[in-house]
N, C-alpha and C positions, 0 to 999 in steps of 0.2 A: 504494500499499499504506500502511495507516496503522499505526501503532506500537501493540504491545499496551501497555495501560497499566502501568506499573511499579507494584509494591506499595509500599505506605507505608513510605517510611523512617524507620527510627527511629535515636536517637542512640545511639552507643556510644563506648568510650574515654573520654579525659578529658572531653569534653564532656558525655557520661552521667553520669561520675563528679561533677563540678560540678553539674549538674542534681539529681541524687540527694543530693548533700550539701547544697544550698540547701534543698529540701524537708525533709529530716532535721534539718536545723538549728533552722528555724522550729517544727517539732512540738517539738524539746528545749526550746526555748524556752517553748512553751505548757505543757510538762509541768512545767518548773521552776517555773513561776508557779502551777501547779496544786498542787505538791506544797508551796510557801511557804504559799498561801493556805489550802489545806485543814489543813496541820499548824498554823498559828497559830490557825486557827478551833477546831482540835480543842484545843490546848492551854489558850486562854483559856476553852473551856466546861469543862474538867476539872481544869485547873492540875494535872495528873499528868503527870511524865515516862513513867510505865509506858503510858498510853494513847497519848502522842506517840510512843513506841517500837513501838506496836504497828502504828501507820499503816504504819512501814516495812516491817514484819514481813510484813504483808499485801500490800504493793505489791511484793514482791519473791520472799518464799518459793514461793508455787505455781507460778511461772513456772520457778524452778530445778528443783522435782520433777519436772517434766513436761519440762525441758530435753532429754534424750535422745532423747524421742519428737519433740518440735520438728525436734531436728537431721536424722531421718530425713526427716520433711516437707520441710525443706529442702533436701536433698539429691535429694529426689524430683519436686519441681515445681521450675517458673521461679522463680527468685527475686525477681523482678520481684512475680509473683503474691502471692509470700508476704508481700513487705513492705505490697503493698496491702492484703492481709487483716489482717494485723496492726495497721495503722493504723485500719482500719475496727472492727475490735475494741476497739481503744483509745477512739475515739469513741464507741462504745456506753457504754464505761465511763465516761466524762466525763458523757454524758448522763444516766445514773445517779445519778450525784452531783449533778449540777445539780438534779435534781427532788428529792432528799432533802433538800438545804440549803433549795432555794426552797419548802418545804412545811413547814421549821420541824419537823421530826421531833424528838420529845425525847429519843431514844436514840440511842447511836453505832452500835450494832451493825449495822444495816442498810448503814452505809457499807462493812464489810469485804467483802461480796461483790461490790460493785461493785470494789472493789480488787483482788480477786482475777482477775476478768475482764481489767483492766487489765495485771495481772502476767503473764497468759497470753499477751495478745496483744503485750505488750512483748517479750516472750522469742522469739516469732515474727519480730517487725521486726526485734529486734536480730541475732538469729543469722544471716538473711537479709542484713542489712547488712553484717554481718562477712564473710560468705561471698561477697558480691558484688564486695569491692574485688579479689580475687585475678584473675578473669576480665577486670577491666576495665583494669587498671593494670600494667603491666610491673613484673619485680621491682625492677629498679635504682631505679625510682621510688617505691616501696612506703613507704619511711621518710617520705618527703616527704608523701604521700597519706594515711599513718596521722596525720601531723602537723596536716595538715589536718582530720582528723576531730576531733582534740583542740581544734583551734580552734573548730570549731563547738559543742563541749560547752563551751568556754572563755565563747563568746559566750552560750550560754544561761545559765550561772552568774552572768555580770555582770549582765545585762539582767533577769533573772527576778525577783530581790529587789526590784530598782528598780522594775520596771513592777509586780508585784504589790503591793508596798508602797504606791504612790502610789493605784493601782485601788482597793484595800482601802479607802481613805478615800472614793471616790466610787461605784463600781459594785458594793462589795461584794464578799463571797466569790462570789457568783452571776455577776457579771459577768466575773470572772477564769476561772472554770471553762468559761463560753461560749466565751472567748476561746481554750482551751484545746482545746475542742470543734472550732473553726474551724481551727486548727491542724493537727489531723489530717487535715481534708478538703483542707488546702491541700497536704499532703504526699503525698496520694493523687493529686491532680492533677498534680505533677510527675514522679510516675511513671509517666505514661500513656504519655509520647512514648519511654520509653527502651527499649532491647534489652541485656539482659545475657547474654553469650555461655554457651550450654550448656556444661557441664563434665563430665557423666558420659555416657561412650560405651563400647562394647565394651573398649577399652584400659584404663578405669577399674574393671572388675569385681574385678581383684585388690584393689582398695581396700574391699571389702566385698559383701556379698550385697545381692541386691535384694529380698529379704523382708520383710514388716512387722517380722521379730524382728529385725532390725538396728538396735538402739536402743543401751542403754547397754554391752552386751557388747563389739560392735565398737570403739567410741569409746575403752571403758576400756582393751581389749587393746592399741589401736594406742599409746595414752599408756605403758601399764605397760611395754612392750615395749621403751621407749626411756626409760631409767632419768633422762637429763639433762633431757627433758621433763617427766617425773614429778617430778623435784625441784623444777623451776621450779613446777609447778601446786601441789605442797602449799606452798611458801613464799609463794606468793601468798594460799593459804587462810590460812594463818596470819596474814598481813599485814590481810586483809580484816577478822579479828575485831578485831584492835587497833585498826585505823581505823574499823571501825564501832561500835564504843565510844566513841571520841572524836567521832564525827560526831553522835551522839544528845546528847553532854554539851554541844554547842556553845550549843544553844538556853537551857538551864535554868542555864548558866555565866555567859553574858552578860547572862540578864535577873535574874540573883542581885544583881547590882551597877549594872545601867542597865537603859535601856527599848528597846521595839521598834525605835526609831530607830537606837540602836547596833547592835542585831542585823541590820538590814537593811545598815547600813554596813559590819561585819564581814564578812558573806556577800559583799557585791559586792567586797570588798577580795580575798576568796578567787578571786572569779571572775577579778577582773582579773589576778591572777598566773597562772591558766590561761590565759586568754587571750594572754599576752606569752609564756608559755611555749610554748604553741601555736603561733605565729608563727615563734618562733626555731626550733621542731623542724622545722617547715614549710620555711623558708629553709636550716635547716643539714643536715637529713635523718639525723643520727645520726652515732654514732661508726661506724668500719668494724666493729669488733667490738660489736654491738648489747649485748651481755650486760655490756659493761664501763659503758655509760651507764646500763643498767637498775640495776645494783648501786649505782652511785655516787650516783645520782638517790634511792634508797631510803633510802642512809644518811642523805642533806641532808633528806630528808621527817622522818624520826623526831626530827631535832633541831627541826625547825620545829613538829612535834605538841607536844614538850616546852616549847617557848618560850611556846605559848598558856596554859600553867598556872602559868609562873614569879609572875606578880602580876595581880591580878584588875582589869585595866585594858582598855578596849576596844582602844587603840592596840596593846598587845602581843598580843592576841589576834588582832587583824585583822593584826599583821605575820606573826605565825606562820602564819594560815592563808594568808596570800598567798603565803610561801616554799612551803608544802606544796603549792599548787596551781600554783606555778611550775615545781616539777620533775615534777609529776603527769604532763603530757603527754610527757615525755622517758621515764618508766619506762612508761608505756602504750603509747606508739607503738613503743620499741623491743621490747616484750614481742609486740605484736601481728605486728612485721614477723619475728619470730623464727618464732613458730607458721606463720605464712604460708608461710616458707619451708621449714618442716621437714613440713608436712603437705600431702598431693596435692590437689588441687583438688576432684576427684570426692568426697573423705571429709570437706571441710572443714566443712560441715552438721553431721554426726554428731559428729565430734571436736571442733569448737567448741562444740557445745551441751554436752558432757560437761566439757568444759574450764570453760565459765561453771558449770555446776552445782557442780563440785568446788571452785572457786576462790572462788565467792561463798556458798555454802551456808553459811558461816561468818558472813557478813554477816547474815543475818534473825537467827542465834542471839546475834550481837551486840547487835542492836537489842532482843531480846527481853530478854536480860539486863541492859542498860544500864539501862533505866527502873528496876526494883527496886533494882538496885546504887546508883543514884544518891540513889533516894528513901530506901532503907533504912541505907546506908551512908556514900557520900562526901558526900550533901548537910549532914549535922549531924556530919562527922567532926572539924572544926577547933573545938574547946572551950579556953578557957583552960589547962585542965590535961590536956589529950589529948597523946598522944605523937607524933601527927601535929603538932601546933603547935610542938612543940620541934623536930622535925626540917624543918618547913617555916613560920618565922616569917613570912616575907615575904608570905603568903596573908591573914595576919591571922586574925580569928576569927568565927563567926556563921553564918547559914543560908547554905547555898550554897556557901561557901568552901572546903569538903572537895573541890568537883569537881574544881578546881586540881589536886589531887593525882592526879585519875585520868589528866590529860593528862600529867602528868611519867611516871607509870608506862607508859602507851602509847605516849610518845616512845622510852623507854627501851628498850621491847620492840621497835620497829620498827629501832633502831639495832642491835640484838643479832641480829635476823634477817638484816639486811643484811650484818653481818660474818661471819656464818656462811656466807651465799652467797659472799663474796669467798674464803671460807677453802677452799671445798669445789672441788677440781678438776674434779668431775663437772659441777657446775653451770656452771662458767668454760667448759666445753666444750661447751655446750648448741648452737652453730650448727655444730659439726664435721659433715662429711657422715656418714651412717650406716654402720655395719660390717655385715656380713651376719650377725652375732650379734643385732643389733638387729632385724633385719626381722622384720616380724610372721608368725606361722604363719596360712597360708591358713584362712580362715572358710569352711565349707561354705555352699553357697547354701541357702536355706530350700525 
């Protein structure tokens, strides 16, 4: 008797997660190089913070607007397939940008449709990546797994500006975008041998309907009926606005008193902070009450944002950015673990998509606002006779020096948000088991 050939085995558990993580980390490095090179290319062509901010808007907003529908897709199909589709769409976006840059198109507007495609593809990939962790990793190890995800993002933050800055001197922006394209193809190859366990079965039907209308309504209802999760979500929406304004301001702020080399060094310092923070979070796993690490990390992040605006020197900006990113993995990994523990696996695609949409919708608003705010208000705020100069004499006077005031304001805003969270009994109890009153009302099947 001959044995029946067994089906091809796929990786599962920690080996699958590590393989998935490696592919997505390489993809993140490529995306970071793309963002640095294309952003610098646009800023050098336009010398406009508004145009620079619009790049961020088109790279983020379209995916957020369609996030609830993406969540349904992720809950209804194999999450590995969703990630392959997302990476393939992002590769097509990079190819379109490559053709635009290579042909030296005189206008910038054709760049925006390509960024829209990349935004939608990134939302599919990111939502599926978030939802894939729960079925792969046991609950007691999720803090470390989320820390490793932050390490991957940190590696991208460290390497991307260094590699892109060096490559811009040799292969120019076209070569950097081409490498980004190959990074997506590598991510697809690493997904092929994986098996991510299915999570939606008959027992999960109470988590929501199977119909196509199950989009924003279910995800939002799930969160709204859990006041602690809703408070956490709204807090992150406010934070992302403040942090988004500061993120756009880094490039014009550093270039107002130094050159591209200093900008690359400052961004690398931020990435180094995130790498160290991610490694520490992976080894540590977080506090027993994750909300304590989250709120404490936010408080320290606010102080670090303010530090970047204290004086116009690359050393202080780099130190502030390093500190901010050092605590970012603690905040993000703690938040992710809280959500993964509170949301049933079969509903995570839908709920996490709404979570992304609501929490991050303020970021493109900040990006869109930051450009005109910097160009029209803060860039020329500090003159010898201005009120701002009397309040912040350490910043000096001249074009661009007023951007430092923006960092001081946004850092103070983040500190206030963190203190409000610490003072809120509901938010501090976000990890507690649900009470019957919190249980969502059944949603009729379509």
